[in-house]
C-alpha positions in Angstrom: -27.6 -22.2 -24.8 -25.0 -19.2 -26.5 -27.8 -15.8 -24.9 -27.8 -11.9 -24.5 -30.2 -8.9 -25.9 -30.3 -6.9 -28.8 -28.0 -3.5 -28.8 -29.3 -0.5 -29.7 -29.6 -0.5 -33.4 -29.1 -4.6 -34.4 -31.8 -6.9 -36.0 -32.5 -9.6 -33.8 -29.8 -12.4 -36.6 -27.0 -9.6 -36.2 -27.4 -9.9 -32.1 -27.3 -14.1 -32.5 -24.4 -13.7 -35.1 -22.4 -11.6 -32.5 -23.9 -13.4 -29.3 -22.7 -16.3 -30.6 -19.4 -15.8 -32.2 -18.7 -13.2 -28.4 -19.3 -16.2 -26.4 -18.5 -19.8 -27.8 -16.3 -18.4 -31.2 -18.1 -19.5 -33.5 -18.9 -18.1 -36.5 -21.0 -18.1 -40.5 -23.3 -21.4 -39.0 -26.2 -21.3 -40.9 -28.5 -20.4 -38.7 -32.4 -20.4 -39.0 -34.9 -18.7 -37.0 -37.7 -20.7 -35.3 -39.6 -18.5 -33.7 -39.8 -16.6 -30.6 -41.1 -16.7 -27.1 -43.1 -14.1 -25.2 -41.7 -14.3 -21.3 -43.8 -12.0 -18.3 -41.6 -12.0 -14.6 -43.3 -10.5 -11.9 -41.2 -6.9 -13.2 -40.3 -7.5 -16.6 -40.9 -9.1 -19.3 -39.0 -10.7 -22.7 -39.2 -12.7 -25.8 -36.5 -15.6 -26.6 -35.8 -15.5 -30.6 -34.9 -18.8 -31.1 -32.9 -19.5 -33.7 -31.0 -23.2 -35.0 -28.1 -24.5 -36.6 -28.0 -27.5 -38.2 -24.2 -29.1 -37.2 -23.1 -32.6 -39.1 -20.6 -32.6 -36.6 -19.1 -30.3 -33.3 -17.2 -27.2 -33.4 -15.1 -27.1 -31.9 -16.2 -24.2 -29.4 -13.4 -21.6 -27.4 -16.0 -20.1 -24.3 -15.4 -16.5 -23.3 -14.4 -16.3 -20.0 -15.7 -13.3 -19.3 -19.3 -14.9 -19.8 -18.9 -18.7 -18.8 -17.1 -21.2 -16.9 -17.5 -24.3 -19.4 -19.4 -25.7 -21.6 -20.7 -29.1 -22.1 -22.9 -31.2 -25.0 -26.3 -31.9 -24.2 -28.8 -33.8 -26.0 -32.4 -32.0 -24.8 -32.8 -34.5 -22.8 -30.2 -34.0 -20.2 -30.6 -30.6 -21.0 -34.3 -30.6 -19.3 -31.9 -31.6 -16.5 -30.0 -28.5 -15.4 -31.2 -25.5 -14.1 -32.4 -23.4 -16.3 -33.1 -19.4 -16.4 -37.2 -19.4 -16.9 -38.9 -20.1 -19.8 -36.4 -22.4 -21.4 -36.8 -25.2 -20.8 -40.2 -24.4 -23.0 -38.3 -23.6 -25.5 -36.1 -26.1 -25.3 -39.8 -29.0 -25.4 -40.7 -26.6 -28.1 -38.2 -27.1 -30.7 -37.8 -30.2 -30.0 -41.1 -31.5 -29.4 -41.2 -33.4 -26.0 
């Protein structure tokens, strides 16, 4: 799942667009803000800003090899079988109402 940090002076929308483009080379998707989820680690806290886009077909993803080794399309149940970063499973379950 594309993700990253908001850079100084960026809005969450700008950061999402930038991260998606940097990591997947996808542009001009009709992104909608969904929700924020607060995550607490023992030494720091952060917020997931969740976005979604309805895709009519699977776009051609060209990953940035400096950011990722590979990618694969998975449905939500398959994604939950993966080793995910903390609380990403909660976000998937929340969005897809699993």
